[in-house]
Backbone atoms as SQL, in Angstrom:
CREATE TABLE atoms (id INTEGER PRIMARY KEY, chain TEXT, resi INTEGER, resn TEXT, atom TEXT, x REAL, y REAL, z REAL);
INSERT INTO atoms VALUES
  (1, 'A', 1, 'GLY', 'N', 17.319, -18.086, -16.914),
  (2, 'A', 1, 'GLY', 'CA', 17.490, -17.216, -15.776),
  (3, 'A', 1, 'GLY', 'C', 16.160, -16.667, -15.306),
  (4, 'A', 2, 'ARG', 'N', 16.211, -16.074, -14.141),
  (5, 'A', 2, 'ARG', 'CA', 15.010, -15.470, -13.570),
  (6, 'A', 2, 'ARG', 'C', 15.408, -14.299, -12.687),
  (7, 'A', 3, 'LEU', 'N', 14.500, -13.365, -12.560),
  (8, 'A', 3, 'LEU', 'CA', 14.683, -12.217, -11.682),
  (9, 'A', 3, 'LEU', 'C', 13.475, -12.108, -10.763),
  (10, 'A', 4, 'ARG', 'N', 13.718, -11.605, -9.567),
  (11, 'A', 4, 'ARG', 'CA', 12.626, -11.384, -8.618),
  (12, 'A', 4, 'ARG', 'C', 12.217, -9.919, -8.663),
  (13, 'A', 5, 'LEU', 'N', 10.942, -9.663, -8.814),
  (14, 'A', 5, 'LEU', 'CA', 10.422, -8.310, -8.708),
  (15, 'A', 5, 'LEU', 'C', 10.120, -8.024, -7.243),
  (16, 'A', 6, 'ASP', 'N', 10.272, -6.780, -6.843),
  (17, 'A', 6, 'ASP', 'CA', 9.960, -6.352, -5.480),
  (18, 'A', 6, 'ASP', 'C', 8.882, -5.279, -5.587),
  (19, 'A', 7, 'LEU', 'N', 7.631, -5.701, -5.486),
  (20, 'A', 7, 'LEU', 'CA', 6.495, -4.794, -5.606),
  (21, 'A', 7, 'LEU', 'C', 5.968, -4.474, -4.214),
  (22, 'A', 8, 'ARG', 'N', 5.704, -3.196, -3.965),
  (23, 'A', 8, 'ARG', 'CA', 5.230, -2.778, -2.642),
  (24, 'A', 8, 'ARG', 'C', 3.960, -1.954, -2.788),
  (25, 'A', 9, 'PHE', 'N', 2.996, -2.251, -1.918),
  (26, 'A', 9, 'PHE', 'CA', 1.704, -1.594, -1.976),
  (27, 'A', 9, 'PHE', 'C', 1.247, -1.231, -0.569),
  (28, 'A', 10, 'PRO', 'N', 1.195, 0.051, -0.259),
  (29, 'A', 10, 'PRO', 'CA', 0.655, 0.442, 1.045),
  (30, 'A', 10, 'PRO', 'C', -0.868, 0.390, 1.006),
  (31, 'A', 11, 'ILE', 'N', -1.472, -0.108, 2.063),
  (32, 'A', 11, 'ILE', 'CA', -2.928, -0.072, 2.188),
  (33, 'A', 11, 'ILE', 'C', -3.262, 0.553, 3.537),
  (34, 'A', 12, 'SER', 'N', -4.461, 1.089, 3.647),
  (35, 'A', 12, 'SER', 'CA', -4.858, 1.731, 4.898),
  (36, 'A', 12, 'SER', 'C', -5.047, 0.673, 5.985),
  (37, 'A', 13, 'HIS', 'N', -4.921, 1.116, 7.225),
  (38, 'A', 13, 'HIS', 'CA', -5.121, 0.211, 8.356),
  (39, 'A', 13, 'HIS', 'C', -6.541, -0.348, 8.377),
  (40, 'A', 14, 'ALA', 'N', -7.495, 0.413, 7.847),
  (41, 'A', 14, 'ALA', 'CA', -8.895, -0.014, 7.855),
  (42, 'A', 14, 'ALA', 'C', -9.215, -1.028, 6.754),
  (43, 'A', 15, 'SER', 'N', -8.335, -1.189, 5.788),
  (44, 'A', 15, 'SER', 'CA', -8.584, -2.129, 4.688),
  (45, 'A', 15, 'SER', 'C', -8.457, -3.572, 5.168),
  (46, 'A', 16, 'ASP', 'N', -9.150, -4.460, 4.491),
  (47, 'A', 16, 'ASP', 'CA', -9.135, -5.884, 4.823),
  (48, 'A', 16, 'ASP', 'C', -7.813, -6.495, 4.348),
  (49, 'A', 17, 'LEU', 'N', -6.945, -6.805, 5.296),
  (50, 'A', 17, 'LEU', 'CA', -5.602, -7.300, 4.985),
  (51, 'A', 17, 'LEU', 'C', -5.647, -8.633, 4.239),
  (52, 'A', 18, 'ASP', 'N', -6.472, -9.556, 4.700),
  (53, 'A', 18, 'ASP', 'CA', -6.555, -10.863, 4.040),
  (54, 'A', 18, 'ASP', 'C', -7.056, -10.727, 2.604),
  (55, 'A', 19, 'ARG', 'N', -8.042, -9.863, 2.402),
  (56, 'A', 19, 'ARG', 'CA', -8.563, -9.650, 1.052),
  (57, 'A', 19, 'ARG', 'C', -7.478, -9.061, 0.156),
  (58, 'A', 20, 'ALA', 'N', -6.737, -8.082, 0.655),
  (59, 'A', 20, 'ALA', 'CA', -5.674, -7.455, -0.138),
  (60, 'A', 20, 'ALA', 'C', -4.613, -8.481, -0.523),
  (61, 'A', 21, 'LYS', 'N', -4.217, -9.335, 0.422),
  (62, 'A', 21, 'LYS', 'CA', -3.220, -10.362, 0.117),
  (63, 'A', 21, 'LYS', 'C', -3.748, -11.351, -0.923),
  (64, 'A', 22, 'LYS', 'N', -5.037, -11.688, -0.828),
  (65, 'A', 22, 'LYS', 'CA', -5.632, -12.611, -1.799),
  (66, 'A', 22, 'LYS', 'C', -5.686, -11.978, -3.189),
  (67, 'A', 23, 'VAL', 'N', -6.047, -10.702, -3.265),
  (68, 'A', 23, 'VAL', 'CA', -6.066, -10.000, -4.555),
  (69, 'A', 23, 'VAL', 'C', -4.684, -10.057, -5.192),
  (70, 'A', 24, 'LEU', 'N', -3.652, -9.761, -4.404),
  (71, 'A', 24, 'LEU', 'CA', -2.279, -9.814, -4.922),
  (72, 'A', 24, 'LEU', 'C', -1.931, -11.220, -5.405),
  (73, 'A', 25, 'ALA', 'N', -2.173, -12.213, -4.565),
  (74, 'A', 25, 'ALA', 'CA', -1.818, -13.592, -4.912),
  (75, 'A', 25, 'ALA', 'C', -2.568, -14.067, -6.157),
  (76, 'A', 26, 'ASP', 'N', -3.849, -13.719, -6.262),
  (77, 'A', 26, 'ASP', 'CA', -4.644, -14.139, -7.419),
  (78, 'A', 26, 'ASP', 'C', -4.130, -13.509, -8.710),
  (79, 'A', 27, 'LEU', 'N', -3.778, -12.222, -8.663),
  (80, 'A', 27, 'LEU', 'CA', -3.261, -11.563, -9.862),
  (81, 'A', 27, 'LEU', 'C', -1.914, -12.147, -10.289),
  (82, 'A', 28, 'LEU', 'N', -1.071, -12.472, -9.326),
  (83, 'A', 28, 'LEU', 'CA', 0.219, -13.088, -9.656),
  (84, 'A', 28, 'LEU', 'C', 0.002, -14.466, -10.284),
  (85, 'A', 29, 'ALA', 'N', -0.909, -15.235, -9.709),
  (86, 'A', 29, 'ALA', 'CA', -1.166, -16.589, -10.216),
  (87, 'A', 29, 'ALA', 'C', -1.777, -16.567, -11.616),
  (88, 'A', 30, 'ALA', 'N', -2.512, -15.510, -11.931),
  (89, 'A', 30, 'ALA', 'CA', -3.203, -15.434, -13.222),
  (90, 'A', 30, 'ALA', 'C', -2.301, -15.001, -14.372),
  (91, 'A', 31, 'ASP', 'N', -1.142, -14.445, -14.069),
  (92, 'A', 31, 'ASP', 'CA', -0.265, -13.936, -15.131),
  (93, 'A', 31, 'ASP', 'C', 0.752, -15.011, -15.508),
  (94, 'A', 32, 'GLU', 'N', 0.712, -15.438, -16.761),
  (95, 'A', 32, 'GLU', 'CA', 1.593, -16.528, -17.213),
  (96, 'A', 32, 'GLU', 'C', 3.066, -16.140, -17.207),
  (97, 'A', 33, 'ARG', 'N', 3.368, -14.852, -17.130),
  (98, 'A', 33, 'ARG', 'CA', 4.771, -14.422, -17.083),
  (99, 'A', 33, 'ARG', 'C', 5.397, -14.631, -15.710),
  (100, 'A', 34, 'VAL', 'N', 4.555, -14.808, -14.682),
  (101, 'A', 34, 'VAL', 'CA', 5.052, -15.092, -13.333),
  (102, 'A', 34, 'VAL', 'C', 5.407, -16.572, -13.279),
  (103, 'A', 35, 'LEU', 'N', 6.647, -16.864, -12.947),
  (104, 'A', 35, 'LEU', 'CA', 7.117, -18.249, -12.912),
  (105, 'A', 35, 'LEU', 'C', 6.512, -19.006, -11.732),
  (106, 'A', 36, 'ALA', 'N', 6.227, -20.284, -11.952),
  (107, 'A', 36, 'ALA', 'CA', 5.673, -21.126, -10.891),
  (108, 'A', 36, 'ALA', 'C', 6.731, -21.489, -9.858),
  (109, 'A', 37, 'GLU', 'N', 7.975, -21.575, -10.296),
  (110, 'A', 37, 'GLU', 'CA', 9.087, -21.924, -9.400),
  (111, 'A', 37, 'GLU', 'C', 10.205, -20.912, -9.556),
  (112, 'A', 38, 'PRO', 'N', 10.681, -20.374, -8.478),
  (113, 'A', 38, 'PRO', 'CA', 10.131, -20.493, -7.130),
  (114, 'A', 38, 'PRO', 'C', 8.800, -19.751, -7.034),
  (115, 'A', 39, 'PRO', 'N', 7.946, -20.176, -6.114),
  (116, 'A', 39, 'PRO', 'CA', 6.629, -19.554, -6.019),
  (117, 'A', 39, 'PRO', 'C', 6.718, -18.091, -5.572),
  (118, 'A', 40, 'ALA', 'N', 5.772, -17.299, -6.048),
  (119, 'A', 40, 'ALA', 'CA', 5.689, -15.894, -5.637),
  (120, 'A', 40, 'ALA', 'C', 5.302, -15.824, -4.160),
  (121, 'A', 41, 'ARG', 'N', 5.782, -14.786, -3.499),
  (122, 'A', 41, 'ARG', 'CA', 5.428, -14.562, -2.090),
  (123, 'A', 41, 'ARG', 'C', 4.654, -13.259, -1.975),
  (124, 'A', 42, 'VAL', 'N', 3.663, -13.251, -1.098),
  (125, 'A', 42, 'VAL', 'CA', 2.914, -12.045, -0.742),
  (126, 'A', 42, 'VAL', 'C', 2.928, -11.974, 0.780),
  (127, 'A', 43, 'PHE', 'N', 3.352, -10.837, 1.329),
  (128, 'A', 43, 'PHE', 'CA', 3.495, -10.742, 2.777),
  (129, 'A', 43, 'PHE', 'C', 3.452, -9.283, 3.231),
  (130, 'A', 44, 'VAL', 'N', 3.244, -9.100, 4.542),
  (131, 'A', 44, 'VAL', 'CA', 3.303, -7.765, 5.132),
  (132, 'A', 44, 'VAL', 'C', 4.769, -7.425, 5.324),
  (133, 'A', 45, 'ARG', 'N', 5.176, -6.319, 4.735),
  (134, 'A', 45, 'ARG', 'CA', 6.578, -5.915, 4.784),
  (135, 'A', 45, 'ARG', 'C', 6.849, -4.891, 5.873),
  (136, 'A', 46, 'HIS', 'N', 5.874, -3.989, 6.087),
  (137, 'A', 46, 'HIS', 'CA', 6.129, -2.880, 7.004),
  (138, 'A', 46, 'HIS', 'C', 4.804, -2.344, 7.532),
  (139, 'A', 47, 'LEU', 'N', 4.856, -1.795, 8.725),
  (140, 'A', 47, 'LEU', 'CA', 3.702, -1.181, 9.359),
  (141, 'A', 47, 'LEU', 'C', 4.132, 0.167, 9.902),
  (142, 'A', 48, 'ASP', 'N', 3.366, 1.214, 9.592),
  (143, 'A', 48, 'ASP', 'CA', 3.671, 2.521, 10.168),
  (144, 'A', 48, 'ASP', 'C', 2.372, 3.236, 10.512),
  (145, 'A', 49, 'ASP', 'N', 2.466, 4.505, 10.878),
  (146, 'A', 49, 'ASP', 'CA', 1.286, 5.257, 11.307),
  (147, 'A', 49, 'ASP', 'C', 0.247, 5.405, 10.204),
  (148, 'A', 50, 'ASN', 'N', 0.683, 5.442, 8.951),
  (149, 'A', 50, 'ASN', 'CA', -0.217, 5.736, 7.845),
  (150, 'A', 50, 'ASN', 'C', -0.710, 4.518, 7.075),
  (151, 'A', 51, 'SER', 'N', 0.021, 3.407, 7.143),
  (152, 'A', 51, 'SER', 'CA', -0.342, 2.291, 6.272),
  (153, 'A', 51, 'SER', 'C', 0.252, 0.967, 6.737),
  (154, 'A', 52, 'VAL', 'N', -0.268, -0.086, 6.123),
  (155, 'A', 52, 'VAL', 'CA', 0.313, -1.425, 6.196),
  (156, 'A', 52, 'VAL', 'C', 0.892, -1.669, 4.805),
  (157, 'A', 53, 'GLU', 'N', 2.190, -1.922, 4.728),
  (158, 'A', 53, 'GLU', 'CA', 2.804, -2.115, 3.415),
  (159, 'A', 53, 'GLU', 'C', 2.871, -3.603, 3.086),
  (160, 'A', 54, 'LEU', 'N', 2.212, -3.961, 1.982),
  (161, 'A', 54, 'LEU', 'CA', 2.289, -5.328, 1.476),
  (162, 'A', 54, 'LEU', 'C', 3.384, -5.404, 0.428),
  (163, 'A', 55, 'ALA', 'N', 4.015, -6.553, 0.350),
  (164, 'A', 55, 'ALA', 'CA', 5.024, -6.784, -0.680),
  (165, 'A', 55, 'ALA', 'C', 4.645, -8.034, -1.457),
  (166, 'A', 56, 'ALA', 'N', 4.981, -8.005, -2.730),
  (167, 'A', 56, 'ALA', 'CA', 4.802, -9.171, -3.594),
  (168, 'A', 56, 'ALA', 'C', 6.138, -9.435, -4.270),
  (169, 'A', 57, 'TRP', 'N', 6.583, -10.674, -4.216),
  (170, 'A', 57, 'TRP', 'CA', 7.848, -11.069, -4.828),
  (171, 'A', 57, 'TRP', 'C', 7.603, -12.152, -5.876),
  (172, 'A', 58, 'PRO', 'N', 7.153, -11.775, -7.049),
  (173, 'A', 58, 'PRO', 'CA', 7.051, -12.760, -8.123),
  (174, 'A', 58, 'PRO', 'C', 8.387, -12.902, -8.852),
  (175, 'A', 59, 'PHE', 'N', 8.617, -14.058, -9.418),
  (176, 'A', 59, 'PHE', 'CA', 9.799, -14.291, -10.244),
  (177, 'A', 59, 'PHE', 'C', 9.370, -14.353, -11.705),
  (178, 'A', 60, 'ALA', 'N', 10.232, -13.830, -12.573),
  (179, 'A', 60, 'ALA', 'CA', 9.927, -13.812, -14.009),
  (180, 'A', 60, 'ALA', 'C', 11.226, -13.913, -14.798),
  (181, 'A', 61, 'ARG', 'N', 11.091, -14.214, -16.076),
  (182, 'A', 61, 'ARG', 'CA', 12.261, -14.211, -16.957),
  (183, 'A', 61, 'ARG', 'C', 12.737, -12.769, -17.122),
  (184, 'A', 62, 'PRO', 'N', 14.038, -12.552, -17.255),
  (185, 'A', 62, 'PRO', 'CA', 14.555, -11.178, -17.357),
  (186, 'A', 62, 'PRO', 'C', 13.862, -10.339, -18.431),
  (187, 'A', 63, 'GLN', 'N', 13.563, -10.937, -19.573),
  (188, 'A', 63, 'GLN', 'CA', 12.949, -10.169, -20.659),
  (189, 'A', 63, 'GLN', 'C', 11.495, -9.781, -20.368),
  (190, 'A', 64, 'ASP', 'N', 10.881, -10.374, -19.352),
  (191, 'A', 64, 'ASP', 'CA', 9.483, -10.080, -19.018),
  (192, 'A', 64, 'ASP', 'C', 9.323, -9.097, -17.859),
  (193, 'A', 65, 'THR', 'N', 10.385, -8.844, -17.115),
  (194, 'A', 65, 'THR', 'CA', 10.226, -8.143, -15.840),
  (195, 'A', 65, 'THR', 'C', 9.696, -6.717, -15.964),
  (196, 'A', 66, 'LEU', 'N', 10.193, -5.935, -16.890),
  (197, 'A', 66, 'LEU', 'CA', 9.770, -4.532, -16.975),
  (198, 'A', 66, 'LEU', 'C', 8.287, -4.417, -17.324),
  (199, 'A', 67, 'ALA', 'N', 7.859, -5.111, -18.367),
  (200, 'A', 67, 'ALA', 'CA', 6.446, -5.067, -18.758),
  (201, 'A', 67, 'ALA', 'C', 5.560, -5.672, -17.669),
  (202, 'A', 68, 'LEU', 'N', 6.018, -6.761, -17.070),
  (203, 'A', 68, 'LEU', 'CA', 5.248, -7.417, -16.017),
  (204, 'A', 68, 'LEU', 'C', 5.050, -6.478, -14.837),
  (205, 'A', 69, 'GLN', 'N', 6.104, -5.810, -14.431),
  (206, 'A', 69, 'GLN', 'CA', 6.007, -4.895, -13.292),
  (207, 'A', 69, 'GLN', 'C', 4.956, -3.817, -13.550),
  (208, 'A', 70, 'GLY', 'N', 5.023, -3.169, -14.695),
  (209, 'A', 70, 'GLY', 'CA', 4.051, -2.125, -15.015),
  (210, 'A', 70, 'GLY', 'C', 2.631, -2.649, -15.083),
  (211, 'A', 71, 'ASP', 'N', 2.461, -3.797, -15.715),
  (212, 'A', 71, 'ASP', 'CA', 1.126, -4.389, -15.837),
  (213, 'A', 71, 'ASP', 'C', 0.555, -4.758, -14.466),
  (214, 'A', 72, 'LEU', 'N', 1.384, -5.367, -13.620),
  (215, 'A', 72, 'LEU', 'CA', 0.904, -5.773, -12.299),
  (216, 'A', 72, 'LEU', 'C', 0.532, -4.570, -11.443),
  (217, 'A', 73, 'ILE', 'N', 1.337, -3.529, -11.472),
  (218, 'A', 73, 'ILE', 'CA', 1.018, -2.337, -10.680),
  (219, 'A', 73, 'ILE', 'C', -0.342, -1.779, -11.092),
  (220, 'A', 74, 'GLU', 'N', -0.563, -1.681, -12.387),
  (221, 'A', 74, 'GLU', 'CA', -1.841, -1.156, -12.881),
  (222, 'A', 74, 'GLU', 'C', -3.001, -2.078, -12.495),
  (223, 'A', 75, 'GLN', 'N', -2.826, -3.377, -12.682),
  (224, 'A', 75, 'GLN', 'CA', -3.887, -4.334, -12.357),
  (225, 'A', 75, 'GLN', 'C', -4.201, -4.337, -10.863),
  (226, 'A', 76, 'ILE', 'N', -3.163, -4.256, -10.048),
  (227, 'A', 76, 'ILE', 'CA', -3.362, -4.296, -8.598),
  (228, 'A', 76, 'ILE', 'C', -4.065, -3.033, -8.122),
  (229, 'A', 77, 'LYS', 'N', -3.664, -1.880, -8.627),
  (230, 'A', 77, 'LYS', 'CA', -4.344, -0.633, -8.249),
  (231, 'A', 77, 'LYS', 'C', -5.824, -0.706, -8.605),
  (232, 'A', 78, 'THR', 'N', -6.123, -1.156, -9.805),
  (233, 'A', 78, 'THR', 'CA', -7.516, -1.274, -10.244),
  (234, 'A', 78, 'THR', 'C', -8.280, -2.277, -9.381),
  (235, 'A', 79, 'ALA', 'N', -7.675, -3.424, -9.114),
  (236, 'A', 79, 'ALA', 'CA', -8.333, -4.455, -8.302),
  (237, 'A', 79, 'ALA', 'C', -8.566, -3.963, -6.878),
  (238, 'A', 80, 'PHE', 'N', -7.600, -3.265, -6.300),
  (239, 'A', 80, 'PHE', 'CA', -7.782, -2.716, -4.961),
  (240, 'A', 80, 'PHE', 'C', -8.963, -1.751, -4.945),
  (241, 'A', 81, 'GLU', 'N', -9.047, -0.871, -5.934),
  (242, 'A', 81, 'GLU', 'CA', -10.164, 0.078, -5.994),
  (243, 'A', 81, 'GLU', 'C', -11.495, -0.666, -6.082),
  (244, 'A', 82, 'GLU', 'N', -11.557, -1.697, -6.923),
  (245, 'A', 82, 'GLU', 'CA', -12.792, -2.475, -7.085),
  (246, 'A', 82, 'GLU', 'C', -13.184, -3.202, -5.803),
  (247, 'A', 83, 'GLN', 'N', -12.205, -3.608, -5.011),
  (248, 'A', 83, 'GLN', 'CA', -12.455, -4.360, -3.781),
  (249, 'A', 83, 'GLN', 'C', -12.586, -3.465, -2.549),
  (250, 'A', 84, 'GLY', 'N', -12.498, -2.151, -2.739),
  (251, 'A', 84, 'GLY', 'CA', -12.614, -1.226, -1.608),
  (252, 'A', 84, 'GLY', 'C', -11.385, -1.190, -0.722),
  (253, 'A', 85, 'ILE', 'N', -10.255, -1.592, -1.263),
  (254, 'A', 85, 'ILE', 'CA', -8.988, -1.557, -0.523),
  (255, 'A', 85, 'ILE', 'C', -8.341, -0.205, -0.810),
  (256, 'A', 86, 'THR', 'N', -8.100, 0.560, 0.249),
  (257, 'A', 86, 'THR', 'CA', -7.638, 1.934, 0.102),
  (258, 'A', 86, 'THR', 'C', -6.123, 2.029, 0.145),
  (259, 'A', 87, 'ILE', 'N', -5.572, 2.746, -0.831),
  (260, 'A', 87, 'ILE', 'CA', -4.152, 3.094, -0.817),
  (261, 'A', 87, 'ILE', 'C', -4.077, 4.499, -0.230),
  (262, 'A', 88, 'PRO', 'N', -3.537, 4.644, 0.988),
  (263, 'A', 88, 'PRO', 'CA', -3.560, 5.950, 1.649),
  (264, 'A', 88, 'PRO', 'C', -2.598, 6.943, 1.005),
  (265, 'A', 89, 'HIS', 'N', -2.960, 8.194, 1.129),
  (266, 'A', 89, 'HIS', 'CA', -2.084, 9.271, 0.682),
  (267, 'A', 89, 'HIS', 'C', -1.407, 9.840, 1.918),
  (268, 'A', 90, 'PRO', 'N', -0.106, 10.112, 1.839),
  (269, 'A', 90, 'PRO', 'CA', 0.562, 10.705, 2.997),
  (270, 'A', 90, 'PRO', 'C', -0.119, 12.019, 3.366),
  (271, 'A', 91, 'GLY', 'N', -0.317, 12.225, 4.628),
  (272, 'A', 91, 'GLY', 'CA', -0.966, 13.448, 5.089),
  (273, 'A', 91, 'GLY', 'C', -0.211, 14.045, 6.253),
  (274, 'A', 92, 'GLN', 'N', -0.525, 15.270, 6.498),
  (275, 'A', 92, 'GLN', 'CA', 0.103, 15.953, 7.618),
  (276, 'A', 92, 'GLN', 'C', -0.917, 16.921, 8.190),
  (277, 'A', 93, 'ASP', 'N', -1.151, 16.834, 9.489),
  (278, 'A', 93, 'ASP', 'CA', -2.035, 17.779, 10.155),
  (279, 'A', 93, 'ASP', 'C', -1.222, 18.991, 10.565),
  (280, 'A', 94, 'VAL', 'N', -1.783, 20.161, 10.310),
  (281, 'A', 94, 'VAL', 'CA', -1.137, 21.409, 10.709),
  (282, 'A', 94, 'VAL', 'C', -2.059, 22.090, 11.700),
  (283, 'A', 95, 'HIS', 'N', -1.539, 22.368, 12.881),
  (284, 'A', 95, 'HIS', 'CA', -2.307, 23.047, 13.920),
  (285, 'A', 95, 'HIS', 'C', -1.770, 24.459, 14.056),
  (286, 'A', 96, 'LEU', 'N', -2.659, 25.427, 13.878),
  (287, 'A', 96, 'LEU', 'CA', -2.271, 26.825, 14.010),
  (288, 'A', 96, 'LEU', 'C', -2.632, 27.287, 15.409),
  (289, 'A', 97, 'PHE', 'N', -1.729, 27.992, 16.013),
  (290, 'A', 97, 'PHE', 'CA', -1.920, 28.463, 17.371),
  (291, 'A', 97, 'PHE', 'C', -1.801, 29.976, 17.375),
  (292, 'A', 98, 'SER', 'N', -2.828, 30.620, 17.897),
  (293, 'A', 98, 'SER', 'CA', -2.811, 32.074, 18.001),
  (294, 'A', 98, 'SER', 'C', -2.628, 32.444, 19.459),
  (295, 'A', 99, 'HIS', 'N', -1.552, 33.161, 19.754),
  (296, 'A', 99, 'HIS', 'CA', -1.271, 33.567, 21.130),
  (297, 'A', 99, 'HIS', 'C', -2.395, 34.457, 21.656),
  (298, 'A', 100, 'ASP', 'N', -2.916, 35.346, 20.832),
  (299, 'A', 100, 'ASP', 'CA', -3.984, 36.250, 21.260),
  (300, 'A', 100, 'ASP', 'C', -5.242, 35.476, 21.638),
  (301, 'A', 101, 'ALA', 'N', -5.602, 34.485, 20.842),
  (302, 'A', 101, 'ALA', 'CA', -6.793, 33.689, 21.133),
  (303, 'A', 101, 'ALA', 'C', -6.604, 32.892, 22.412),
  (304, 'A', 102, 'ALA', 'N', -5.414, 32.337, 22.618),
  (305, 'A', 102, 'ALA', 'CA', -5.138, 31.567, 23.829),
  (306, 'A', 102, 'ALA', 'C', -5.213, 32.454, 25.061),
  (307, 'A', 103, 'ALA', 'N', -4.687, 33.657, 24.958),
  (308, 'A', 103, 'ALA', 'CA', -4.720, 34.587, 26.087),
  (309, 'A', 103, 'ALA', 'C', -6.156, 34.969, 26.415),
  (310, 'A', 104, 'GLN', 'N', -6.980, 35.183, 25.401),
  (311, 'A', 104, 'GLN', 'CA', -8.374, 35.560, 25.618),
  (312, 'A', 104, 'GLN', 'C', -9.131, 34.419, 26.292),
  (313, 'A', 105, 'VAL', 'N', -8.917, 33.197, 25.850),
  (314, 'A', 105, 'VAL', 'CA', -9.574, 32.041, 26.460),
  (315, 'A', 105, 'VAL', 'C', -9.147, 31.904, 27.909),
  (316, 'A', 106, 'ALA', 'N', -7.854, 32.086, 28.183),
  (317, 'A', 106, 'ALA', 'CA', -7.347, 31.977, 29.547),
  (318, 'A', 106, 'ALA', 'C', -7.958, 33.048, 30.438),
  (319, 'A', 107, 'GLU', 'N', -8.076, 34.270, 29.936),
  (320, 'A', 107, 'GLU', 'CA', -8.667, 35.365, 30.712),
  (321, 'A', 107, 'GLU', 'C', -10.125, 35.078, 31.041),
  (322, 'A', 108, 'GLU', 'N', -10.802, 34.383, 30.147),
  (323, 'A', 108, 'GLU', 'CA', -12.215, 34.082, 30.344),
  (324, 'A', 108, 'GLU', 'C', -12.407, 32.824, 31.184),
  (325, 'A', 109, 'GLY', 'N', -11.302, 32.219, 31.627),
  (326, 'A', 109, 'GLY', 'CA', -11.374, 31.042, 32.483),
  (327, 'A', 109, 'GLY', 'C', -11.650, 29.755, 31.737),
  (328, 'A', 110, 'GLY', 'N', -11.516, 29.790, 30.430),
  (329, 'A', 110, 'GLY', 'CA', -11.754, 28.604, 29.613),
  (330, 'A', 110, 'GLY', 'C', -10.500, 27.781, 29.440),
  (331, 'A', 111, 'VAL', 'N', -10.645, 26.735, 28.737),
  (332, 'A', 111, 'VAL', 'CA', -9.520, 25.845, 28.443),
  (333, 'A', 111, 'VAL', 'C', -9.243, 25.910, 26.955),
  (334, 'A', 112, 'GLN', 'N', -7.991, 26.089, 26.589),
  (335, 'A', 112, 'GLN', 'CA', -7.587, 26.139, 25.178),
  (336, 'A', 112, 'GLN', 'C', -7.135, 24.777, 24.750);
């Protein structure tokens, strides 16, 4: 039997997409626990404001999947860091608005 792992890795929009996909594919190919058939897939799964999400679908024997998943996540994070591929952190901009400051700027003929 075999099971498919569903690994997802967000990378920043500024990161080199081809390099990131190659890093993933190379790490999958190098691990003997990843089955040759069916072949593993690496592809862009999702795009949003904060990141490009890559997915990797390697197949493995059921008894190997848990250890393989943990090992691959660690190896991929390390490889991305070494290659300058950024995993973005969710962020949120907060804009504070002061009514008093806006009124003062308006009175002075400025633009807020």
